[in-house]
C-alpha positions as CSV (number, residue, x, y, z in Angstrom):
1,M,0.0,0.0,0.0
2,K,1.8,3.1,-1.2
3,K,-0.4,6.2,-1.1
4,A,1.0,9.7,-0.9
5,V,-0.4,11.7,2.0
6,T,-0.2,15.3,0.9
7,M,-0.3,16.8,4.4
8,F,3.2,15.4,5.0
9,R,4.8,17.1,2.0
10,L,6.9,19.8,3.6
11,F,8.1,21.3,0.4
12,A,6.3,21.6,-2.9
13,G,7.5,19.0,-5.3
14,Q,9.9,17.3,-2.9
15,P,9.3,13.6,-1.9
16,F,8.6,13.2,1.8
17,G,11.2,10.6,2.4
18,K,14.1,12.9,1.4
19,T,12.8,15.6,3.7
20,V,12.6,13.2,6.6
21,L,16.3,12.5,6.6
22,S,17.1,16.2,6.3
23,L,14.8,17.0,9.3
24,I,16.3,14.4,11.5
25,A,19.9,15.4,10.6
26,L,19.1,19.1,11.2
27,L,17.4,18.4,14.5
28,V,20.2,16.4,15.8
29,I,22.7,19.1,14.8
30,G,20.5,21.7,16.3
31,L,20.0,20.0,19.6
32,I,23.7,19.5,20.0
33,G,24.3,23.2,19.2
34,M,21.5,24.3,21.5
35,T,22.9,22.1,24.3
36,H,26.4,23.7,23.9
37,S,25.0,27.3,23.7
38,A,22.9,26.7,26.9
39,S,25.8,25.0,28.8
40,A,27.0,28.4,30.1
41,Q,23.9,28.6,32.3
42,A,23.8,26.8,35.6
43,R,21.9,23.6,35.1
44,E,20.1,21.5,37.7
45,K,17.8,18.6,37.9
46,L,14.3,20.0,37.7
47,G,12.0,17.0,37.7
48,Y,11.3,13.4,37.0
49,G,8.2,11.6,35.6
50,L,7.3,8.0,35.1
51,L,4.1,6.8,33.4
52,L,2.9,3.2,33.3
53,T,0.3,2.1,30.7
54,N,-1.4,-1.3,30.4
55,D,-4.6,-2.5,28.8
56,T,-5.4,-4.5,32.0
57,L,-5.9,-1.1,33.6
58,G,-8.3,-0.3,30.8
59,D,-10.4,-3.1,29.3
60,F,-8.8,-6.0,31.3
61,E,-7.4,-7.6,28.2
62,D,-3.8,-8.5,27.1
63,R,-3.6,-7.5,23.4
64,W,-2.4,-5.0,20.8
65,Q,-1.1,-1.9,22.7
66,T,-0.7,-4.0,25.8
67,G,1.8,-2.2,28.0
68,S,4.5,0.4,28.2
69,I,6.6,2.4,30.6
70,T,8.0,5.9,29.9
71,A,10.5,7.8,32.1
72,S,11.6,11.4,31.7
73,R,14.4,13.3,33.5
74,I,14.5,17.1,33.2
75,W,17.5,19.4,33.5
76,G,17.7,23.2,33.1
77,P,18.1,26.6,34.8
78,A,16.1,27.3,38.0
79,W,12.4,26.7,37.2
80,M,10.4,29.9,37.3
81,G,7.0,28.5,36.6
82,E,7.1,28.7,32.8
83,L,9.1,27.5,29.9
84,P,12.1,29.6,28.8
85,T,12.1,31.1,25.3
86,E,15.5,29.6,24.5
87,A,15.5,26.2,22.8
88,G,18.0,23.9,24.5
89,A,17.8,25.5,28.0
90,I,15.4,22.8,29.2
91,L,16.6,19.3,28.3
92,E,14.6,16.0,28.7
93,L,16.2,12.6,28.6
94,R,13.4,10.2,27.8
95,S,13.4,6.4,27.9
96,H,10.5,4.2,26.7
97,G,9.8,0.5,26.6
98,R,6.7,-1.1,25.1
99,V,5.0,-4.4,24.2
100,I,2.7,-4.6,21.2
101,G,1.1,-8.0,20.7
102,P,-1.6,-10.0,18.8
103,S,-4.9,-10.8,20.5
104,N,-3.7,-14.4,21.1
105,L,-0.2,-14.9,22.4
106,V,-0.3,-18.7,22.1
107,Y,-1.3,-19.3,18.4
108,F,0.1,-17.2,15.6
109,N,-2.5,-15.6,13.4
110,P,-1.2,-14.1,10.2
111,D,-4.3,-11.8,10.0
112,D,-3.6,-10.3,13.4
113,R,-0.8,-7.8,14.1
114,R,2.7,-9.1,14.8
115,Y,4.4,-9.1,18.2
116,A,6.8,-6.1,18.8
117,G,9.2,-5.4,21.5
118,I,10.3,-1.8,21.6
119,V,12.9,0.2,23.6
120,S,13.9,3.8,22.9
121,F,16.1,6.5,24.3
122,G,15.9,10.2,23.3
123,L,16.8,13.8,23.9
124,H,14.1,16.5,23.8
125,T,13.8,20.2,24.5
126,H,10.9,22.3,25.6
127,F,10.5,26.0,25.1
128,Q,7.9,28.7,24.2
129,R,7.6,31.2,21.4
130,G,4.8,33.6,20.8
131,G,2.6,32.2,23.5
132,A,2.9,28.6,22.2
133,D,4.6,25.7,23.9
134,I,7.0,23.8,21.6
135,A,8.6,20.4,22.2
136,L,11.2,19.0,19.8
137,G,13.3,15.9,20.1
138,T,14.9,12.8,18.6
139,D,14.7,9.2,19.8
140,L,16.6,6.1,18.8
141,V,13.9,3.4,18.6
142,M,15.1,-0.2,18.8
143,T,12.9,-3.2,17.9
144,G,13.1,-7.0,17.9
145,P,14.6,-9.7,20.1
146,Q,17.6,-7.6,20.7
147,T,15.6,-5.4,23.1
148,G,14.9,-8.2,25.6
149,V,11.3,-7.1,25.9
150,S,9.9,-10.5,25.0
151,Q,12.1,-12.2,27.7
152,V,10.8,-9.8,30.4
153,Q,7.2,-10.3,29.4
154,T,7.7,-14.1,29.4
155,A,9.2,-14.0,32.9
156,M,6.4,-11.8,34.2
157,H,3.7,-14.0,32.7
158,D,5.4,-17.1,34.2
159,I,5.4,-15.4,37.7
160,M,1.7,-14.5,37.3
161,G,0.7,-17.9,35.9
162,I,-0.4,-16.4,32.5
163,N,0.5,-18.0,29.2
164,P,3.6,-16.2,27.8
165,P,4.1,-15.5,24.1
166,S,4.6,-18.8,22.3
167,Q,7.6,-19.6,20.0
168,S,5.4,-19.3,16.9
169,V,4.3,-15.8,17.9
170,L,7.9,-14.7,18.8
171,S,9.4,-16.2,15.6
172,N,7.1,-13.9,13.6
173,Q,7.8,-10.7,15.7
174,I,9.0,-7.4,14.2
175,E,12.6,-7.8,13.4
176,N,15.7,-6.3,15.0
177,G,16.2,-2.7,13.8
178,F,17.3,0.8,14.8
179,H,15.0,3.6,13.8
180,P,16.0,7.3,14.3
181,T,12.8,9.2,15.0
182,F,11.9,12.9,15.1
183,V,9.0,14.1,17.3
184,G,7.7,17.6,17.4
185,E,4.6,19.2,19.1
186,V,3.2,22.7,19.2
187,G,0.4,23.6,21.6
188,R,-1.2,26.6,23.3
189,G,-3.4,26.8,26.3
190,Y,-6.4,29.1,26.5
191,S,-8.0,29.9,29.8
192,L,-11.8,29.2,30.2
193,G,-12.3,31.2,33.3
194,S,-10.7,30.4,36.6
195,I,-11.4,26.6,36.6
196,A,-10.6,25.3,33.2
197,E,-8.1,25.4,30.3
198,V,-8.3,24.1,26.8
199,R,-5.1,23.4,24.9
200,P,-5.2,22.5,21.1
201,F,-2.0,21.0,19.8
202,A,-0.4,19.6,16.6
203,E,2.2,16.9,16.4
204,L,4.5,15.5,13.8
205,R,6.3,12.2,14.2
206,V,8.8,10.8,11.6
207,G,10.7,7.5,11.9
208,D,9.3,4.3,13.5
209,E,5.9,5.7,12.7
210,T,5.4,8.6,10.3
211,L,2.2,10.6,11.1
212,G,0.6,13.9,11.6
213,R,-1.8,14.5,14.5
214,V,-4.1,17.3,15.7
215,G,-6.0,17.3,19.0
216,F,-6.9,19.0,22.2
217,D,-6.5,18.7,26.0
218,L,-9.2,20.0,28.4
219,T,-8.3,20.5,32.1
220,F,-10.7,21.3,34.9
221,G,-8.6,22.2,37.9
222,Q,-5.0,23.2,38.5
223,Y,-3.1,20.2,37.1
224,G,0.0,21.2,35.3
225,Q,-0.3,24.9,35.9
226,G,3.2,26.3,36.6
227,G,4.7,23.0,35.9
228,L,5.7,20.9,32.8
229,L,3.7,18.0,31.3
230,V,5.0,15.5,28.7
231,R,2.8,13.5,26.3
232,D,2.8,9.7,26.3
233,P,3.0,8.3,22.8
234,V,0.6,5.4,23.3
235,T,-2.4,6.9,25.2
236,G,-1.9,10.6,24.5
237,H,-2.1,11.5,28.2
238,R,0.2,14.2,29.5
239,Y,2.2,13.2,32.6
240,E,3.9,15.5,35.1
241,V,7.7,15.9,35.0
242,I,7.9,19.3,36.8
243,R,5.3,19.8,39.5
244,G,2.9,22.6,39.3
245,G,-0.7,23.5,40.3
246,Q,-2.2,23.4,43.8
247,D,-3.6,20.8,46.1
248,G,-6.9,19.3,45.0
249,F,-8.5,17.2,42.3
250,S,-8.3,17.9,38.5
251,F,-10.4,16.3,35.8
252,L,-8.9,15.8,32.3
253,L,-10.4,15.2,28.9
254,G,-8.8,15.0,25.5
255,G,-8.8,13.6,22.0
256,D,-6.9,13.6,18.8
257,L,-7.1,12.5,15.2
258,T,-4.0,11.0,13.4
259,Q,-3.2,10.6,9.7
260,M,-0.8,7.8,9.2
261,E,1.9,7.6,6.5
262,S,3.7,4.4,7.6
263,S,4.5,2.2,10.7
264,I,7.2,-0.3,11.1
265,Y,4.9,-2.2,13.5
266,L,2.4,-2.8,10.6
267,P,4.7,-3.5,7.7
268,E,3.3,-3.5,4.2
269,S,5.1,-6.8,3.3
270,T,3.4,-9.0,5.9
271,G,0.4,-9.1,8.1
272,P,-2.7,-6.9,8.0
273,E,-2.8,-3.5,6.4
274,M,-2.5,-0.3,8.5
275,E,-5.5,1.9,9.0
276,E,-4.6,5.3,7.6
277,T,-6.6,7.3,10.2
278,R,-6.7,6.8,13.9
279,A,-8.6,8.5,16.7
280,R,-7.9,8.6,20.5
281,L,-10.3,9.7,23.2
282,R,-9.1,10.0,26.8
283,A,-10.3,11.0,30.3
284,G,-8.5,11.0,33.6
285,G,-8.0,12.6,37.0
286,N,-5.2,13.8,39.2
287,F,-5.2,14.2,43.0
288,Q,-2.5,16.3,44.6
289,R,-2.0,17.0,48.3
290,G,1.3,18.0,49.9
291,N,4.1,15.8,48.6
292,L,1.7,13.3,47.0
293,S,0.4,13.4,43.4
294,L,-1.6,10.5,41.9
295,F,-2.8,10.3,38.3
296,Y,-5.0,7.8,36.6
297,G,-6.4,8.0,33.1
298,T,-7.9,5.8,30.4
299,S,-7.8,6.1,26.6
300,W,-9.9,4.6,23.9
301,L,-7.7,3.7,20.9
302,Q,-9.5,3.3,17.5
303,E,-8.7,0.3,15.4
304,E,-5.1,0.5,14.1
305,F,-5.1,-2.2,11.4
306,E,-7.6,-3.6,8.9
307,G,-9.4,-6.6,10.4
308,Q,-9.0,-5.4,14.0
309,P,-12.5,-6.3,15.3
310,E,-12.7,-3.4,17.8
311,G,-10.9,-0.6,19.5
312,Q,-9.3,-1.0,22.9
313,F,-9.1,0.8,26.3
314,V,-5.7,1.4,27.8
315,G,-5.1,2.7,31.3
316,A,-2.3,5.0,32.4
317,T,-1.1,5.7,35.9
318,Q,1.5,7.8,37.7
319,L,2.3,8.1,41.4
320,K,4.7,10.8,42.6
321,F,6.2,11.8,46.0
322,S,8.1,15.1,46.2
323,F,10.8,15.5,48.9
């Protein structure tokens, strides 16, 4: 399936694939340069965030986007309650591990999606320009048996007495590979009185999956105000890496629509075809009191491949103690 998606053509008359390599190269060079230019400023550790996602926290199944863990560590100048205007002043080191699986881990089904073990490490920066929040970064995404993800899942399933992935499923998993990936997001918050904020955003991802996405986040309460939130790639929830807001409960809603160009997790050569459009809807809540912050959210993910019988619900959770 080779259909050009015009929204991804960054320059008139230039094929998207050539522009991808240029973007990634320029971003890597730019991040290195920004890190060097910002190194004169005193830098300190500003925050840490860890988000767990699992479909057993959503629809109590073990399939498709079945589980992930994402960790972020933030360094920069003393935090003043808002993003700096200089790109590279705030740096985020991000690590991510994920399992994607078929609906049946025992019997291989060529019409279901293939098993994938994923590990990635990346460098990102966050800043603001003209009232908009901007996040830019690169990740090195690794796939296949080399990641060790399947061994970890097998060990955990053995401990819990659940059937682990069979040899037939693992022998047909996504192959070993290294996939440089660019991620960029632009968003802007608009106050809806004293109790709510809506934040439309747009995202571009190029690499392991090439896509364009537009959506919104709606917050009732203080969650994230004066702090920094980072978006999870699976559920779309934003998790806290620099604490902000006030004690109390916040309610969160959001959604986005994605136009897909390609995905290494749904290759054209084998298995079912990728759906070219995807939607996500999400809701969650955050409770904050003193040094404690607790977040839980659930996301509905629309079908991602042709033949997928239904969407799925994936839960996300974060527990933080501040000292």
